[in-house]
C-alpha positions as CSV (number, residue, x, y, z in Angstrom):
1,M,79.2,125.8,84.1
2,T,75.4,125.9,84.4
3,I,73.3,125.3,87.5
4,D,72.0,122.2,85.9
5,T,75.4,120.7,85.7
6,I,76.3,121.7,89.3
7,L,73.1,120.2,90.7
8,K,73.4,117.1,88.5
9,V,76.9,116.2,89.6
10,F,76.9,117.2,93.3
11,S,73.4,116.9,94.6
12,P,73.1,113.1,94.2
13,A,76.4,112.6,96.1
14,I,74.9,114.5,99.0
15,I,71.7,112.5,98.9
16,A,73.7,109.2,98.8
17,F,75.7,110.3,101.9
18,V,72.6,111.4,103.8
19,F,70.6,108.2,102.9
20,G,73.6,106.0,103.9
21,V,73.9,107.7,107.3
22,V,70.2,107.5,108.0
23,A,69.8,104.0,106.8
24,T,72.7,102.6,108.8
25,T,70.9,102.5,112.2
26,P,68.1,100.1,111.1
27,L,70.4,98.1,109.0
28,V,72.9,97.6,111.9
29,R,70.0,96.4,114.1
30,I,69.2,93.8,111.4
31,M,72.9,92.8,111.3
32,H,73.0,92.3,115.0
33,R,69.7,90.5,115.2
34,H,71.0,87.9,112.7
35,K,74.5,87.9,114.2
36,L,76.2,88.7,110.8
37,W,79.8,88.3,112.0
38,K,82.4,85.7,112.0
39,K,82.0,83.2,114.8
40,K,85.7,82.6,115.1
41,A,88.5,85.2,114.9
42,G,91.4,84.8,112.6
43,K,92.1,83.9,109.0
44,V,94.4,81.8,106.8
45,G,97.0,83.2,104.3
46,M,96.7,83.2,100.5
47,D,98.8,80.1,100.4
48,G,96.6,78.3,102.9
49,S,99.1,78.7,105.8
50,D,98.2,79.9,109.3
51,T,98.7,83.5,110.2
52,P,99.6,83.5,114.0
53,I,100.7,87.1,114.2
54,F,97.6,88.4,112.5
55,N,95.4,86.2,114.6
56,E,97.1,87.6,117.8
57,L,96.6,91.2,116.6
58,H,93.0,90.6,115.8
59,K,91.9,88.0,118.3
60,N,89.3,90.3,119.8
61,K,88.2,92.3,116.7
62,D,86.6,89.9,114.2
63,T,83.8,88.4,116.3
64,G,80.8,90.5,117.4
65,T,81.2,93.0,114.6
66,P,79.0,92.6,111.5
67,R,81.0,92.1,108.3
68,V,78.4,93.1,105.7
69,G,78.7,96.9,106.1
70,G,79.3,97.2,102.4
71,I,75.6,96.8,102.0
72,I,75.3,100.5,103.1
73,I,77.3,101.6,100.1
74,W,75.4,99.9,97.3
75,L,72.0,100.3,98.8
76,S,72.7,104.1,99.0
77,V,73.8,104.0,95.3
78,I,70.7,102.1,94.3
79,F,68.4,104.4,96.2
80,T,70.0,107.6,94.9
81,T,70.2,106.3,91.3
82,L,66.5,105.3,91.2
83,L,65.4,108.5,93.1
84,F,67.0,110.7,90.4
85,W,65.8,108.4,87.7
86,I,62.2,109.0,88.6
87,Q,62.8,112.7,89.5
88,P,62.1,114.1,86.0
89,H,58.7,112.3,85.9
90,I,57.4,113.6,89.2
91,A,59.2,117.0,89.7
92,T,57.3,120.3,89.5
93,G,58.5,123.8,89.7
94,S,61.4,125.6,87.8
95,L,64.2,124.3,90.0
96,L,62.9,120.7,90.6
97,A,62.0,120.4,86.9
98,I,65.8,120.4,86.1
99,K,66.6,116.9,84.8
100,L,69.0,115.3,87.2
101,D,68.8,111.7,86.1
102,F,72.2,110.2,85.5
103,L,71.3,106.6,84.6
104,S,72.2,106.5,80.9
105,R,72.9,103.6,78.6
106,N,76.2,104.9,77.2
107,Q,77.7,106.0,80.6
108,T,76.2,104.4,83.7
109,W,74.2,101.3,82.9
110,L,77.3,99.1,82.9
111,P,79.0,100.3,86.1
112,F,75.6,100.5,87.9
113,F,74.6,96.9,87.1
114,T,78.2,95.6,87.6
115,L,78.2,97.2,91.0
116,I,75.0,95.4,92.0
117,A,75.9,92.0,90.5
118,A,79.4,91.9,92.0
119,S,78.1,93.2,95.4
120,L,75.5,90.3,95.5
121,V,78.3,87.8,94.9
122,G,80.3,89.5,97.7
123,L,77.3,89.3,100.0
124,A,77.0,85.6,99.3
125,D,80.6,85.2,100.2
126,D,80.1,87.1,103.4
127,L,77.1,85.2,104.4
128,L,78.9,81.9,103.9
129,Q,81.7,83.2,106.1
130,V,79.1,84.1,108.8
131,Y,77.3,80.8,108.6
132,G,80.1,78.5,107.6
133,G,81.7,77.4,104.4
134,G,84.8,76.1,102.8
135,R,87.5,78.8,103.0
136,G,89.9,77.5,105.7
137,H,88.4,78.1,109.1
138,S,86.9,81.3,108.0
139,G,84.2,79.9,105.8
140,G,83.1,81.6,102.5
141,L,83.6,80.9,98.9
142,S,87.0,79.4,98.0
143,L,89.6,81.6,96.5
144,T,89.4,79.7,93.2
145,T,85.7,80.2,93.1
146,R,85.9,83.9,93.7
147,I,88.6,84.3,91.1
148,L,86.6,82.5,88.5
149,L,83.5,84.6,89.3
150,V,85.6,87.8,89.0
151,L,87.0,86.6,85.6
152,L,83.5,85.7,84.4
153,I,82.3,89.3,85.3
154,G,85.4,90.6,83.6
155,A,84.7,88.6,80.4
156,V,81.2,89.9,80.2
157,G,82.4,93.5,80.8
158,G,85.1,93.1,78.2
159,A,82.7,91.7,75.7
160,W,80.5,94.7,76.3
161,F,83.3,97.1,75.4
162,L,84.2,95.0,72.4
163,K,80.6,95.2,71.2
164,L,80.7,99.0,71.6
165,G,83.4,99.2,69.0
166,N,87.2,100.0,68.9
167,F,88.5,100.6,72.4
168,V,91.2,103.3,72.6
169,L,93.7,103.0,75.5
170,N,95.1,106.3,76.6
171,V,98.7,106.1,77.7
172,P,99.9,109.2,79.5
173,F,102.2,111.4,77.3
174,F,101.9,109.0,74.3
175,A,99.4,108.6,71.5
176,P,96.2,106.8,72.2
177,Y,96.3,103.1,71.1
178,D,93.5,101.0,69.7
179,I,93.8,97.6,71.3
180,G,90.9,95.9,69.4
181,V,89.9,92.4,70.7
182,W,92.6,92.7,73.4
183,V,90.2,94.8,75.4
184,V,88.6,91.5,76.7
185,P,91.7,90.0,78.3
186,L,92.9,93.4,79.5
187,Y,89.5,94.0,81.2
188,M,89.7,90.6,82.9
189,L,93.2,91.3,84.0
190,V,92.3,94.7,85.5
191,M,89.2,93.2,87.2
192,L,91.4,90.5,88.8
193,A,94.1,93.0,89.8
194,L,91.6,95.3,91.5
195,F,89.9,92.3,93.2
196,S,93.2,91.3,94.7
197,G,93.5,94.8,96.1
198,G,90.4,94.1,98.2
199,V,92.7,92.8,100.9
200,I,93.0,96.5,101.9
201,D,89.8,96.0,103.9
202,G,91.6,94.9,107.0
203,I,91.6,97.8,109.5
204,D,88.9,100.1,110.7
205,G,88.3,102.9,108.2
206,L,91.1,101.9,105.8
207,S,89.3,100.7,102.8
208,G,86.5,103.3,103.0
209,G,88.8,106.3,102.9
210,V,90.9,105.0,100.1
211,M,88.0,103.9,97.9
212,A,86.2,107.3,98.4
213,A,89.4,109.1,97.2
214,I,89.7,106.8,94.1
215,F,86.1,107.3,93.0
216,A,86.4,111.1,93.6
217,S,89.4,111.1,91.3
218,Y,87.5,109.4,88.5
219,A,84.6,111.7,89.1
220,G,87.0,114.6,88.3
221,I,88.3,112.8,85.2
222,S,84.8,112.1,83.9
223,F,83.7,115.7,84.7
224,F,86.5,117.2,82.7
225,Q,85.7,114.8,79.8
226,S,82.1,116.1,79.9
227,Q,80.9,112.6,80.9
228,Y,78.6,114.2,83.4
229,D,76.5,111.1,84.1
230,L,79.6,109.0,84.8
231,A,81.0,111.8,87.0
232,T,77.8,111.9,89.0
233,F,77.8,108.1,89.4
234,C,81.4,108.2,90.7
235,A,80.5,111.1,93.0
236,V,77.5,109.1,94.3
237,I,79.7,106.1,95.1
238,S,82.1,108.4,96.9
239,G,79.3,109.9,98.9
240,A,77.9,106.5,99.8
241,T,81.4,105.3,100.8
242,L,81.8,108.3,103.1
243,A,78.5,107.4,104.7
244,F,79.9,103.9,105.3
245,L,83.1,105.4,106.6
246,W,81.2,107.6,109.1
247,F,80.5,104.4,111.1
248,N,83.6,102.5,110.1
249,I,86.2,104.8,111.6
250,P,87.7,103.3,114.8
251,P,86.1,101.7,116.6
252,A,84.1,100.4,113.6
253,I,80.5,99.2,114.2
254,F,80.8,97.0,111.1
255,Y,83.3,96.0,108.4
256,M,82.9,96.4,104.7
257,G,83.5,92.8,103.8
258,E,83.2,91.4,100.3
259,S,79.7,92.8,100.3
260,G,81.2,96.2,99.5
261,M,84.7,95.6,98.3
262,L,83.9,93.2,95.4
263,G,81.2,95.6,94.1
264,L,83.5,98.7,94.4
265,T,86.5,97.1,92.7
266,A,84.3,95.7,89.8
267,A,82.6,99.1,89.3
268,L,86.0,100.8,89.4
269,A,87.2,98.6,86.5
270,V,84.2,99.7,84.4
271,V,84.7,103.3,85.2
272,A,88.4,103.2,84.3
273,F,87.5,101.7,80.9
274,L,84.6,104.1,80.2
275,T,86.9,107.0,80.7
276,Q,89.7,105.2,78.7
277,H,92.1,106.0,81.5
278,V,93.0,102.5,82.6
279,V,96.8,102.9,82.8
280,E,96.3,105.7,85.4
281,L,94.7,103.2,87.7
282,L,98.3,102.2,88.7
283,I,98.6,105.6,90.3
284,I,95.0,106.5,91.3
285,A,94.5,103.1,93.0
286,L,98.1,102.8,94.2
287,P,97.2,101.7,97.8
288,L,95.2,98.7,96.3
289,F,98.2,97.6,94.3
290,I,100.6,98.1,97.2
291,E,98.4,95.9,99.3
292,S,98.0,93.1,96.8
293,G,101.6,93.3,95.8
294,S,102.8,92.8,99.4
295,D,100.6,89.7,99.6
296,I,102.1,88.3,96.3
297,I,105.7,89.1,97.4
298,Q,105.1,87.4,100.8
299,V,103.8,84.2,99.3
300,F,106.5,84.1,96.6
301,S,109.3,84.7,99.1
302,K,108.0,82.0,101.5
303,K,107.8,79.5,98.6
304,V,111.2,80.4,97.0
305,R,113.3,81.6,99.8
306,G,111.6,79.9,102.8
307,K,111.4,83.2,104.7
308,K,109.0,86.1,104.9
309,V,109.6,89.7,103.7
310,F,106.9,91.2,106.0
311,L,106.0,90.3,109.5
312,V,102.4,89.9,108.2
313,A,100.9,90.5,104.8
314,P,99.2,92.5,103.4
315,I,101.4,95.4,104.4
316,H,99.0,97.3,106.6
317,H,99.2,94.4,109.1
318,H,103.0,94.5,108.9
319,F,102.9,98.1,110.3
320,E,100.5,96.9,113.0
321,A,102.9,94.2,113.9
322,L,105.7,96.8,114.2
323,G,103.6,98.5,116.9
324,W,101.8,101.2,114.9
325,P,98.3,101.9,116.3
326,S,95.7,100.9,113.7
327,Y,94.4,104.5,113.4
328,R,98.0,105.7,112.5
329,V,98.1,103.1,109.7
330,T,94.7,104.1,108.5
331,M,95.3,107.8,108.4
332,R,98.7,107.4,106.6
333,F,97.1,105.2,104.0
334,W,94.4,107.8,103.6
335,M,97.2,110.4,102.9
336,V,98.9,108.2,100.3
337,G,95.5,107.4,98.8
338,I,94.4,111.0,98.4
339,I,97.8,112.2,97.0
340,S,98.0,109.3,94.6
341,A,94.4,109.8,93.5
342,L,95.1,113.5,92.8
343,A,98.3,112.7,91.0
344,G,96.6,110.2,88.8
345,M,93.8,112.5,88.0
346,V,96.2,115.3,87.0
347,I,98.2,112.9,84.8
348,A,95.0,111.7,83.1
349,L,93.9,115.2,82.4
350,V,97.3,116.6,81.1
351,G,99.0,113.5,79.9
């Protein structure tokens, strides 16, 4: 491994973390100046029903805390990406003259611009929740609208991969499989599945720790596949997410919101397809699927059986309702997230 590769992969992640930490203070001032938080605590369930247990648990937590903290993540990624993009043109000296740019057409264009586009959609949703809208008493884009937007982004991304040529799906311990035009519906399905996992953003520090582990896992997969630009991009997102997490651990000074979660899940889908290790998402991003699965199980059970499986869904709120302190729920989810991310990376590399 050369010094060029080491600097290329790791130094941008450090810069993203440092920028995110430094930029947070002025950004938080702006958030408070414009009162970018929900004006009324509580939410409605996926099926439109009230959530009295959740509302009681979080009656003093939603108001007064900005919900657009995800801006820190993608602004850090944009700053770092552009900084290293111009670096080869302005650097002098033997060390600084090493080309560290990781914005490349075949590896990072699509995830970079997907992150930005999806994050802007998420920001719009958060701002509608802050200033009023149509999603129950919480405001924001309706669930149908958000699903359609996610599917649209997924269709565009899937078409991109179809245009690139035959897409080979790696299935652990089996021969790779060329799925042809099915890459488009598969991509849309993965986008929607990851988007539904965004419900993990419900307790201080929970989503940040899990998402940082997931992107670190794909950074490792990309690195061992010699996709160094993509590995760097994933490491940068991990570093930026850790900067967000620095201020999001209990007590959080802001929440991630759709401003961060939608962009992260959309970019994650791109990364998984670029590495051709999509199946391993089921393990690497296990906490996301546990969260969305618990929501689906809860709604299905209420509709079919007339009773709930969990005290509250998604499942992290169930543990809160059982009396677990929120920090215990967060840290145990971190443990599950780190182990599943490591396990998925190992399976991807040896399977």
